[in-house]
C-alpha positions in Angstrom: 6.8 -21.8 -22.9 6.6 -19.0 -20.4 4.9 -19.8 -17.1 3.8 -17.3 -14.5 3.7 -18.9 -11.0 1.2 -18.1 -8.4 2.5 -16.3 -5.3 -0.2 -17.7 -3.0 -1.3 -16.6 -1.1 -20.4 4.8 13.0 -18.2 7.8 12.8 -14.6 7.2 11.9 -13.3 8.2 15.4 -15.7 5.8 17.2 -14.8 3.0 14.8 -11.1 3.6 15.5 -11.7 3.2 19.2 -13.4 -0.2 18.7 -10.5 -1.7 16.8 -8.2 -4.0 18.7 -5.4 -4.7 16.3 -4.3 -8.4 16.0 -0.6 -8.5 14.9 -0.1 -9.9 11.4 -3.8 -10.2 10.6 -4.3 -7.0 8.6 -2.4 -3.9 7.7 -3.0 -0.4 6.6 -5.7 0.6 9.0 -7.4 3.8 8.0 -10.4 4.8 10.1 -11.7 7.0 7.2 -12.2 4.0 4.9 -15.0 1.5 5.0 -14.1 -1.9 6.4 -15.0 -5.1 4.6 -14.6 -8.6 6.2 -14.3 -11.4 3.7 -15.3 -14.9 4.9 -14.2 -17.9 2.9 -13.2 -21.5 3.2 -9.9 -23.0 2.0 -11.6 -26.5 1.6 -12.4 -25.4 -1.9 -9.8 -23.3 -3.7 -12.4 -21.7 -5.8 -14.0 -20.0 -2.7 -10.6 -18.5 -1.8 -10.0 -17.4 -5.4 -13.3 -15.6 -5.4 -12.4 -13.8 -2.1 -9.1 -12.8 -3.6 -10.8 -11.4 -6.7 -13.2 -9.3 -4.5 -10.3 -8.0 -2.4 -8.5 -7.0 -5.6 -11.6 -5.1 -6.8 -12.4 -3.3 -3.5 -8.9 -2.7 -2.0 -8.6 0.9 -3.3 -11.9 1.8 -1.6 -11.9 -0.2 1.6 -9.8 -1.8 4.3 -10.2 -5.5 3.8 -9.5 -8.5 6.1 -10.0 -12.1 4.9 -10.9 -14.8 7.4 -10.7 -18.5 6.4 -13.1 -20.8 8.3 -10.3 -23.3 8.8 -8.2 -20.8 10.8 -10.9 -21.2 13.6 -9.8 -24.7 14.4 -6.7 -26.6 15.4 -4.4 -26.9 12.2 -4.0 -30.7 12.6 -7.8 -31.2 12.9 -8.3 -28.9 9.9 -5.9 -31.0 7.9 -7.7 -34.2 9.0 -11.1 -32.8 8.0 -9.7 -31.8 4.7 -8.3 -35.3 4.0 -11.6 -36.9 5.1 -13.5 -34.6 2.6 -11.1 -35.5 -0.2 -11.5 -39.2 0.4 -15.2 -38.9 0.5 -15.6 -37.0 -2.8 -13.0 -39.1 -4.7 -13.8 -42.6 -3.4 -17.5 -42.3 -2.5 -19.0 -39.8 -4.9 -22.6 -41.1 -4.7 -22.6 -40.8 -0.9 -21.1 -37.3 -1.2 -23.9 -36.4 -3.6 -26.4 -37.6 -1.0 -24.7 -35.6 1.7 -24.5 -32.4 -0.4 -28.1 -32.5 -1.5 -29.5 -32.6 2.0 -31.8 -29.7 2.2 -31.6 -26.8 4.7 -34.2 -28.4 7.0 -32.2 -31.6 7.3 -29.0 -29.6 8.2 -31.0 -27.7 10.8 -32.4 -30.9 12.1 -28.8 -32.2 12.5 -27.3 -29.0 14.0 -30.2 -27.5 16.0 -32.9 -30.0 16.8 -33.0 -32.5 19.7 -33.9 -35.4 17.4 -31.3 -37.2 15.3 -30.9 -37.0 11.6 -33.1 -39.0 9.2 -32.1 -42.7 8.9 -30.9 -42.0 5.3 -28.2 -39.7 6.7 -26.8 -42.2 9.2 -25.1 -44.3 6.5 -23.2 -41.2 5.3 -22.2 -40.1 8.8 -21.0 -43.6 9.6 -18.8 -43.7 6.5 -17.4 -40.3 7.3 -16.6 -41.6 10.8 -14.7 -44.6 9.3 -12.8 -42.4 6.9 -11.8 -40.0 9.6 -10.6 -42.8 11.8 -8.3 -44.0 9.0 -7.0 -40.4 8.5 -6.4 -39.6 12.1 -5.1 -36.2 13.3 -1.6 -35.3 12.1 0.7 -33.7 14.7 0.8 -29.9 14.6 2.9 -27.6 16.7 0.1 -25.5 17.9 -1.4 -25.0 21.3 -4.3 -23.0 19.9 -7.6 -24.8 19.9 -5.8 -28.0 21.2 -9.1 -29.4 22.6 -10.3 -29.8 19.0 -8.2 -32.9 18.8 -10.2 -34.6 21.5 -13.5 -33.6 20.0 -12.4 -34.9 16.6 -11.5 -38.3 18.1 -15.0 -38.5 19.7 -16.6 -37.9 16.3 -14.6 -40.7 14.5 -15.0 -43.3 17.3 -15.1 -46.7 15.5 -18.2 -47.8 17.3 -21.2 -48.0 15.0 -23.9 -45.4 14.7 -27.1 -46.6 16.3 -30.1 -44.4 15.9 -31.9 -46.1 18.9 -28.9 -46.1 21.2 -28.4 -43.6 24.1 -25.0 -45.0 24.8 -22.0 -42.7 25.0 -20.9 -43.5 21.5 -24.3 -43.8 19.9 -25.5 -41.4 17.3 -27.2 -39.1 19.8 -23.9 -38.6 21.7 -22.1 -37.9 18.4 -24.8 -35.4 17.4 -24.2 -33.5 20.7 -20.5 -33.3 19.8 -21.3 -32.1 16.3 -23.6 -29.4 17.6 -21.0 -28.4 20.2 -18.3 -28.1 17.5 -20.6 -26.0 15.4 -21.3 -23.6 18.2 -17.6 -23.5 19.2 -16.7 -22.3 15.7 -19.4 -19.7 15.8 -18.2 -18.5 19.2 -14.7 -18.2 17.8 -15.9 -16.3 14.8 -17.8 -13.7 17.0 -14.7 -12.0 18.5 -12.9 -12.0 15.2 -15.8 -10.0 13.7 -16.0 -7.8 16.8 -12.3 -6.9 16.7 -12.3 -6.0 13.0 -15.6 -4.1 13.3 -16.6 -4.4 9.7 -19.1 -2.2 7.9 -20.1 -5.1 5.7 -19.3 -8.8 5.6 -19.0 -10.9 2.4 -18.9 -14.7 2.4 -17.9 -16.8 -0.6 -18.9 -20.1 1.0 -22.1 -21.1 2.6 -20.8 -22.5 5.9 -19.2 -19.2 7.2 -22.2 -17.4 5.8 -24.5 -19.5 8.0 -22.2 -18.9 11.0 -22.3 -15.1 10.4 -26.1 -15.3 9.9 -26.5 -17.1 13.3 -24.6 -14.3 15.0 -26.7 -11.6 13.2 -30.0 -13.2 14.2 -28.8 -13.1 17.8 -27.6 -9.4 17.4 -24.0 -10.4 18.1 -23.1 -9.1 14.6 -24.8 -6.2 12.9 -23.0 -5.5 9.7 -24.8 -6.3 6.4 -24.0 -9.7 5.1 -23.5 -10.5 1.4 -23.5 -14.1 0.1 -21.5 -14.7 -3.1 -22.2 -17.8 -5.0 -19.3 -19.4 -6.8 -21.5 -22.1 -8.6 -24.3 -21.9 -11.1 -27.0 -22.9 -8.6 -28.0 -22.2 -5.0 -27.7 -24.9 -2.3 -30.5 -24.7 0.3 -28.1 -24.1 3.1 -27.2 -20.7 1.5 -30.8 -19.6 2.4 -30.2 -17.9 5.8 -32.2 -15.1 7.4 -29.1 -13.1 8.2 -28.0 -12.8 4.6 -29.0 -9.4 3.3 -27.9 -9.7 -0.4 -27.1 -12.6 -2.7 -24.7 -12.3 -5.6 -25.4 -15.1 -8.1 -23.5 -16.4 -11.1 -26.1 -15.8 -13.8 -29.5 -14.2 -14.5 -31.1 -17.6 -14.9 -30.5 -18.3 -11.2 -32.3 -15.2 -9.9 -35.2 -16.2 -7.7 -33.5 -19.3 -6.3 -33.5 -17.9 -2.8 -37.2 -18.1 -2.7 -40.1 -16.1 -1.3 -39.4 -17.0 2.3 -36.6 -14.4 2.3 -38.3 -11.3 0.8 -35.8 -9.1 2.6 -32.9 -10.3 0.6 -31.7 -8.7 -2.5 -30.6 -11.0 -5.4 -28.2 -9.6 -7.9 -26.8 -11.4 -11.0 -23.2 -10.2 -10.6 -21.5 -13.2 -12.1 -18.8 -15.2 -10.3 -16.0 -12.9 -9.0 -12.9 -13.4 -11.2 -9.4 -11.9 -11.0 -8.9 -8.5 -12.8 -7.2 -9.9 -15.9 -10.4 -11.6 -16.9 -12.1 -8.3 -17.5 -10.3 -7.8 -20.9 -8.8 -11.2 -22.1 -6.2 -11.2 -24.8 -7.0 -12.4 -28.3 -6.1 -16.0 -29.1 -3.2 -14.9 -31.3 -1.7 -12.7 -28.6 -2.2 -15.4 -25.9 -0.4 -18.0 -28.0 2.4 -15.6 -28.7 2.7 -14.8 -24.9 3.0 -18.5 -24.2 5.3 -19.2 -27.2 2.8 -21.7 -28.7 2.1 -22.3 -32.4 -0.5 -20.0 -34.0 -2.0 -22.8 -36.0 -3.6 -26.1 -34.9 -6.0 -26.9 -32.1 -5.0 -26.7 -28.5 -6.9 -28.3 -25.5 -6.3 -27.1 -22.0 -6.7 -30.0 -19.4 -7.5 -28.9 -15.8 -8.5 -30.7 -12.7 -8.7 -27.8 -10.3 -6.0 -26.9 -7.7 -5.9 -30.5 -6.5 -5.3 -31.9 -10.0 -7.6 -34.8 -9.5 -7.1 -37.4 -12.2 -5.5 -34.9 -14.6 -2.9 -37.5 -15.6 -5.5 -40.1 -16.5 -7.4 -37.5 -18.6 -4.2 -36.5 -20.5 -3.2 -40.2 -21.0 -6.6 -40.9 -22.6 -6.4 -37.9 -24.9 -2.9 -38.8 -26.1 -4.2 -42.2 -27.3 -5.4 -40.7 -30.6 -2.4 -40.1 -32.9 -3.9 -37.2 -34.7 -5.1 -35.6 -31.5 -4.6 -31.9 -30.6 -1.8 -30.3 -28.7 -2.4 -30.5 -24.9 -1.6 -28.1 -22.1 -2.0 -29.9 -18.7 -2.0 -28.3 -15.2 -1.7 -30.8 -12.3 -2.1 -28.1 -9.6 -0.7 -29.3 -6.3 -0.9 -33.0 -7.3 2.7 -34.1 -7.2 1.9 -37.7 -8.2 0.1 -36.5 -11.3 3.0 -34.2 -12.1 5.4 -37.1 -12.1 3.2 -39.1 -14.4 2.8 -36.2 -16.8 6.5 -35.5 -16.9 7.0 -39.1 -18.2 4.3 -38.5 -20.8 6.0 -35.2 -21.8 9.2 -37.1 -22.7 7.1 -39.5 -24.8 5.1 -36.8 -26.5 7.3 -33.7 -26.6 5.5 -32.1 -29.4 2.0 -32.7 -28.1 2.1 -32.2 -24.4 3.1 -29.2 -22.2 2.9 -29.4 -18.5 2.6 -26.1 -16.6 2.5 -25.0 -13.0 -0.6 -23.3 -11.6 -0.7 -19.7 -12.6 -2.2 -16.3 -11.7 -2.8 -15.7 -15.4 -5.2 -18.5 -16.2 -6.9 -16.1 -18.6 -3.9 -16.4 -21.0 -4.0 -20.2 -21.1 -7.8 -20.3 -21.6 -7.6 -17.8 -24.5 -4.7 -19.7 -26.1 -6.8 -22.9 -26.1 -9.8 -23.8 -28.2 -11.5 -26.1 -25.7 -11.2 -26.9 -22.0 -11.3 -30.4 -20.6 -11.7 -30.0 -16.9 -13.2 -30.4 -13.5 -16.6 -28.5 -13.5 -15.9 -26.4 -10.4 -17.7 -23.1 -10.4 -14.6 -20.9 -10.8 -13.3 -23.1 -13.6 -16.6 -22.9 -15.5 -16.9 -19.1 -14.9 -13.3 -18.5 -16.1 -13.8 -20.7 -19.2 -17.0 -18.8 -20.1 -15.4 -15.4 -19.5 -12.7 -16.4 -22.0 -15.3 -17.8 -24.5 -14.2 -21.4 -24.2 -16.5 -24.4 -23.9 -15.8 -26.9 -21.1 -16.1 -30.6 -21.4 -16.0 -32.6 -18.1 -15.1 -36.3 -18.3 -16.3 -36.8 -14.7 -18.0 -34.9 -11.9 -17.8 -35.2 -8.2 -21.5 -34.4 -7.9 -22.7 -31.9 -5.3 -22.2 -28.3 -6.4 -20.6 -29.5 -9.6 -24.0 -30.9 -10.6 -25.3 -27.3 -10.8 -22.4 -26.4 -13.1 -22.8 -29.4 -15.4 -26.6 -28.7 -15.8 -25.8 -25.1 -16.7 -23.2 -26.0 -19.3 -25.5 -28.5 -20.9 -28.6 -26.3 -20.9 -26.6 -23.5 -22.6 -24.9 -25.9 -25.0 -21.4 -24.8 -24.1 -20.2 -28.2 -22.8 -21.2 -30.6 -20.1 -20.5 -34.0 -18.8 -19.0 -36.4 -21.3 -18.4 -40.0 -20.3 -14.8 -41.2 -20.4 -15.4 -43.5 -23.3 -17.0 -40.7 -25.4 -14.6 -37.9 -24.7 -12.1 -38.6 -27.5 -14.9 -38.8 -30.2 -16.7 -35.7 -28.8 -13.6 -33.7 -28.8 -12.4 -34.8 -32.2 -15.8 -34.0 -33.7 -15.8 -30.5 -32.2 -12.2 -29.7 -33.3 -12.9 -30.9 -36.8 -15.9 -28.7 -37.3 -14.7 -25.1 -37.1 -18.1 -23.6 -37.6 -19.6 -25.6 -34.7 -16.6 -24.8 -32.5 -16.8 -21.1 -33.2 -20.6 -21.0 -32.5 -20.0 -22.8 -29.2 -17.2 -20.4 -28.3 -19.4 -17.4 -29.1 -22.2 -18.7 -26.9 -19.6 -19.2 -24.1 -18.4 -15.6 -24.6 -21.9 -14.2 -24.4 -22.6 -16.2 -21.2 -19.3 -15.1 -19.6 -19.4 -12.5 -16.8 -16.1 -10.7 -16.7 -16.8 -8.0 -14.1 -18.3 -10.1 -11.3 -15.7 -9.0 -8.7 -16.2 -5.3 -9.5 -20.0 -5.6 -9.2 -19.7 -7.3 -5.9 -17.3 -4.6 -4.7 -19.6 -1.8 -5.7 -22.5 -3.4 -3.9 -20.4 -3.9 -0.8 -19.0 -0.4 -0.7 -22.5 1.0 -1.3 -23.9 -1.1 1.6 -20.9 -0.1 3.8 -21.2 3.6 3.3 -25.0 3.9 3.2 -27.0 5.0 6.2 -30.3 3.9 4.6 -30.2 0.2 4.0 -33.7 0.3 2.4 -32.1 1.8 -0.7 -30.6 -1.6 -1.4 -33.8 -3.6 -1.0 -35.1 -2.4 -4.4 -33.7 -3.7 -7.7 
């Protein structure tokens, strides 16, 4: 089977004078083109993928620079924070859910107020501290932002959180460090924005969007800011006064920003997807491209770029002797890949293991159903290809939005591990029901989200009258 590997990855004269080129950060300066700064976060691969899709859609019309939030901190600390996050979401999903669902006011209380967080938050913060202490900071040959290592060690001190303590390692002291870290990242973002001098900023993740909003409210950044949702819901922390436009995943989400931000334009663009999703192949052509049989059901098993538990899902699906052919993608999970390679030797006619690919549209169109992690990009890609998505588990948080959307639209949803085999078998053995579900998915799919975001960005960047963009 053919596999395609990812390779990842004012007046013009006045603007040119403002630019201080940073070697290696962007190429192809053209002062006559509008300048678009993409803000993203590599903590979730979907946010990066959305930024890449927008860049592909707008690159012919603008000079684009992408800035990852994690490039603003010491690489060893960034790696430690990433490992802490993965441990939290995989091993303590209920606590992660509580942390994610904190509303905007709670986050502001943590980051901006003098008082500490509500008592309910302390348990989560103490757990994160314990996880971070176990992870530690890996060595990294970088002198840039070296002081971050010391700050991180202060945050994961093993002494307990004590809401009533004023001691150096009590919760109040840690909160001071948290707020200081937050402001340090914002101060590092400010010169990056100033150097590139964007005409418009686009953020595909809520944290860098909040940071840019902070700078805009203090007039340290002036370019219009677009927030691009990659999930089928809006977290409260997205609601920032400095965001001028919101691009949401579906029409049903319009109005989620609320009346407290009447200045902000909401547009149902769809989640930005790579260009090949605009015109997916037929199933016959996709199977021919991948050298797969034209007859018989095929299930695509995904667990995102991290391949979380993909091997366990495949093993369960192979238990049924008359089950469908499976295509599994372990992403960057080397342990899962090793397990899947053993299963491939045992089931050579039923299981294909593939590397991550830039042409996910072909694999989705070749399959009949997707069993996968309900991340926003995965859901949007499946729907764009007219494929239902069944999730055997959810990490909670933003995935809760996506599960609720799939279930409300009857194009998949959360299926407990013990029911997945029966649910999948029933669907594959009822061609009419499967076709109807695929048709609903196709109608829900938004295949030109990146192009719509790009058009909005270029219009904002080249307009001298921003009021034009305040009306639907």
